[in-house]
C-alpha positions in Angstrom: 0.5 23.7 -31.1 -1.1 22.0 -28.1 1.5 21.0 -25.3 2.2 17.3 -24.7 2.0 16.4 -21.8 -1.2 18.4 -20.5 -0.1 19.8 -17.3 -2.5 20.3 -14.4 -3.1 23.8 -13.0 -0.8 22.9 -10.2 2.1 21.5 -12.0 1.9 24.3 -14.7 2.1 27.2 -12.0 4.9 25.2 -10.1 7.0 24.6 -13.2 6.6 28.2 -14.3 7.3 29.7 -10.8 10.5 27.3 -10.4 8.7 25.4 -7.3 9.9 21.9 -6.4 8.1 19.1 -8.7 8.5 15.5 -8.8 7.5 13.1 -11.6 5.9 9.9 -10.8 5.5 6.8 -13.2 2.0 5.3 -13.4 2.7 1.7 -14.5 3.6 0.9 -10.9 -0.2 1.8 -10.1 -1.9 0.1 -13.2 0.3 -3.0 -13.7 2.9 -3.2 -10.5 0.8 -3.5 -7.7 -2.4 -5.6 -7.1 -5.9 -3.9 -6.9 -7.7 -2.4 -4.9 -4.4 -1.5 -2.9 -2.7 0.4 -5.6 -5.2 3.3 -5.4 -4.2 4.0 -2.0 -0.8 3.3 -2.6 -1.0 6.1 -5.6 -2.5 8.6 -3.2 0.0 8.0 -0.6 2.9 8.6 -3.0 1.5 11.9 -4.0 0.9 12.8 0.0 4.5 11.8 0.6 5.5 14.9 -2.0 2.9 17.3 -0.9 3.8 17.0 2.8 7.5 17.8 1.7 6.3 20.7 0.0 6.7 19.5 -3.4 4.1 19.4 -6.4 3.2 15.6 -7.6 3.1 15.1 -10.9 2.1 11.6 -12.0 2.3 10.8 -15.3 -0.2 8.8 -17.2 -2.3 8.8 -20.7 -6.1 9.3 -19.9 -8.2 8.8 -22.9 -5.6 9.5 -25.4 -4.3 12.7 -23.4 -0.7 12.3 -22.0 -1.1 14.2 -18.4 1.5 15.1 -15.8 -0.5 15.8 -12.6 -3.6 13.8 -12.5 -7.0 14.2 -10.6 -8.1 11.9 -8.3 -10.5 10.8 -10.7 -7.8 10.1 -13.2 -5.8 8.2 -10.5 -8.8 5.9 -10.0 -9.1 5.3 -13.9 -5.2 4.3 -13.9 -5.6 2.1 -10.4 -8.9 0.5 -11.1 -9.7 0.2 -14.8 -8.7 -3.1 -15.9 -8.7 -2.3 -19.4 -5.7 0.3 -19.1 -2.4 -0.9 -20.9 0.9 -0.1 -20.4 2.9 2.0 -22.9 6.5 2.9 -23.3 7.8 5.9 -25.3 7.5 4.0 -28.7 3.9 3.5 -27.8 2.7 6.9 -26.8 1.4 8.1 -30.2 -0.5 5.0 -30.7 -1.8 5.3 -27.5 -2.8 8.8 -28.1 -4.5 8.2 -31.6 -6.7 5.1 -30.1 -7.7 7.2 -27.4 -6.4 4.8 -24.8 -5.8 5.1 -20.9 -2.3 3.9 -20.1 0.2 3.7 -17.2 3.5 5.2 -18.5 6.8 3.3 -18.1 10.1 5.1 -17.0 10.8 5.5 -20.7 7.5 7.2 -21.4 7.5 9.0 -18.0 10.9 10.5 -18.4 10.5 11.5 -22.0 7.2 13.2 -20.9 8.5 14.8 -17.9 11.3 16.3 -19.8 8.7 17.7 -22.2 6.8 19.3 -19.3 10.1 20.9 -17.9 10.3 18.6 -14.9 13.7 18.1 -13.8 13.4 15.1 -11.1 11.5 11.9 -11.5 11.3 9.1 -8.8 10.4 5.2 -9.7 11.0 1.8 -8.1 13.5 0.1 -10.4 14.7 1.0 -13.7 14.7 -1.5 -16.8 17.6 -2.7 -18.1 19.4 -5.6 -20.1 17.6 -9.1 -19.7 18.9 -12.2 -18.9 19.7 -14.0 -21.8 20.1 -11.2 -23.7 22.8 -12.7 -26.1 20.2 -14.7 -27.6 17.3 -12.3 -27.4 18.8 -8.9 -27.8 16.3 -8.1 -25.1 16.6 -4.7 -23.6 14.5 -2.0 -22.0 13.9 1.1 -23.9 14.7 2.9 -20.4 18.0 2.9 -21.2 18.3 4.5 -24.8 15.6 6.9 -23.8 17.3 8.2 -20.8 20.7 8.5 -22.9 18.9 11.4 -24.5 16.8 12.7 -21.8 18.2 15.2 -19.3 16.2 14.3 -16.1 17.4 13.0 -12.6 16.0 9.8 -12.0 15.8 8.5 -8.6 15.7 4.3 -8.4 16.5 1.4 -6.4 19.0 0.3 -9.1 17.4 -2.2 -11.6 15.1 -5.3 -10.6 17.2 -8.2 -9.7 15.7 -10.2 -12.1 17.7 -8.6 -14.7 21.3 -8.9 -15.8 22.9 -6.3 -13.7 26.1 -6.3 -14.9 25.3 -5.9 -18.5 23.1 -3.3 -17.5 25.5 -1.5 -16.0 27.7 -1.8 -19.1 24.9 -0.4 -21.0 24.5 2.6 -18.8 28.3 3.4 -19.4 28.1 3.0 -22.8 25.0 5.0 -23.1 26.7 8.0 -21.3 24.1 7.7 -18.5 25.8 8.9 -15.3 25.1 6.7 -12.1 25.8 7.9 -8.4 25.1 6.0 -5.3 23.1 7.9 -2.8 25.5 7.4 0.3 26.7 4.1 -1.2 29.3 3.1 -3.7 27.4 -0.2 -4.3 24.8 -0.7 -6.8 21.3 -1.8 -5.3 18.9 -4.4 -6.8 15.6 -3.2 -6.1 14.3 -6.0 -3.7 18.2 -6.2 -2.4 20.4 -3.5 -0.8 23.4 -4.5 -2.9 23.8 -6.2 -6.1 27.2 -7.0 -5.6 28.8 -4.4 -8.2 30.9 -1.5 -7.5 30.0 2.3 -8.3 32.5 4.8 -9.2 30.6 7.9 -7.8 29.0 8.2 -4.6 26.7 11.5 -3.7 25.7 12.2 0.2 23.1 14.9 -0.1 20.3 16.2 -2.2 22.3 19.5 -2.2 25.2 17.7 -3.8 22.9 16.1 -6.3 21.5 19.4 -7.1 25.2 20.9 -7.8 25.9 17.8 -10.1 22.6 18.6 -12.1 23.5 22.2 -12.4 27.2 21.3 -13.8 25.4 18.8 -16.1 23.6 22.0 -17.4 26.6 24.1 -18.0 28.1 21.0 -19.7 24.9 21.0 -22.0 24.7 17.2 -21.0 21.5 15.7 -22.2 21.5 12.4 -20.7 19.8 11.4 -17.7 21.4 11.2 -14.3 20.7 8.1 -12.1 20.7 8.2 -8.3 20.8 4.5 -6.9 19.0 4.8 -3.8 19.2 1.5 -2.0 16.7 0.0 0.6 18.2 0.0 4.1 19.5 -3.5 4.8 16.7 -4.1 7.4 14.1 -3.3 5.0 15.1 -5.6 2.0 13.9 -9.0 0.9 15.6 -11.8 3.0 18.4 -12.6 0.5 18.5 -16.1 1.0 14.5 -16.0 0.0 15.3 -13.7 -2.7 18.2 -16.1 -4.5 16.0 -19.2 -3.6 12.9 -18.0 -5.3 14.6 -16.2 -8.4 16.5 -19.6 -9.0 12.7 -21.6 -8.8 11.3 -18.7 -11.2 14.2 -19.0 -13.6 13.8 -22.8 -13.7 9.8 -22.4 -14.2 10.2 -19.9 -17.0 12.8 -22.3 -18.8 10.4 -25.0 -18.4 7.6 -23.1 -19.8 9.5 -21.8 -22.7 9.0 -18.1 -21.9 11.3 -15.9 -23.7 12.4 -12.6 -24.6 10.1 -9.5 -23.1 7.7 -12.0 -21.4 10.6 -13.4 -19.0 10.7 -10.5 -16.6 6.7 -10.3 -16.1 7.1 -14.1 -15.6 9.8 -13.6 -13.0 8.2 -10.9 -11.2 4.9 -12.7 -10.8 6.5 -15.6 -9.8 8.3 -13.5 -7.1 5.2 -12.0 -5.8 3.2 -15.7 -5.6 6.3 -17.3 -3.9 7.1 -14.6 -1.2 3.2 -14.5 -0.1 3.3 -10.7 -1.0 6.5 -9.8 0.8 7.7 -8.7 -2.7 5.1 -6.4 -2.6 5.7 -4.6 0.6 9.4 -4.4 -0.5 8.1 -2.8 -3.6 6.3 -0.1 -1.8 9.2 0.8 0.7 11.3 1.0 -2.4 8.8 3.5 -4.2 8.4 5.7 -0.9 12.2 6.1 -0.1 12.8 7.0 -3.7 10.2 9.4 -3.6 11.3 10.7 -0.4 14.6 11.4 -1.9 13.4 12.8 -5.1 11.4 15.4 -2.7 14.3 16.5 -1.2 16.6 16.8 -4.7 13.5 18.7 -6.3 13.5 21.1 -3.2 17.4 21.6 -3.5 17.3 22.3 -7.1 14.3 24.5 -6.6 16.6 26.5 -4.1 19.6 26.4 -6.3 18.0 27.9 -9.4 16.4 30.7 -7.2 
């Protein structure tokens, strides 16, 4: 049987030898950042890992083939091909059969990373429970997939356009452990502090690796979420954020936007209304999470060896 995903030689060798590897999702490249700067961003994300002595494993679907570890031409396809779609875990087989090229969401990336034996995954912000979920029952597949996928995910919490309180409740219900990195406050992607407390705090990559080892001894099959906030001086101005989000919510209601269309609508409004400031924060979030994930992967590799 052919392995899924297909591993690049560098990723395959690193996983086999127990060297540090970090998985990266690709929807931030295909759909999260404006072209053509998204290609430079994708290359810079991988360079952050390489410079830290970690093998980058950007995950995507290229012409129907799920891959962990992309060539530069693969990165160009994901970044610049406007026909590239976005796939979650449920869509993978459909995209494979149709031979589509696609960026992978947190759900799809974490699933493929786990299949490849990659234990650490860096993303920007996790999906979660959407606003108005009581009427729409709209919840990201990220949560349910992570409830059964043993990866360590480094994320700046969840995007502030979501229902953060409800998302934290679902994370608890689904058995997904959450710890703040050097904080006991849950971040909100653009914002350092969502206003919600966390029960657990970890202060080093070595401490996180020890938690991963303890979870292995328990046979835990759910994800470990490390909430990594932006430094206060790098966050989007909270007053600007709140004003623009209120405007976006009003605009969505006036336009009759509902269900899964709400979050993309709100994020697009945030980008326009902040004159691109939200994009700069997005890049800072991703880079900070990748840097922390690199340290965790190095600590995990050292512990295993």
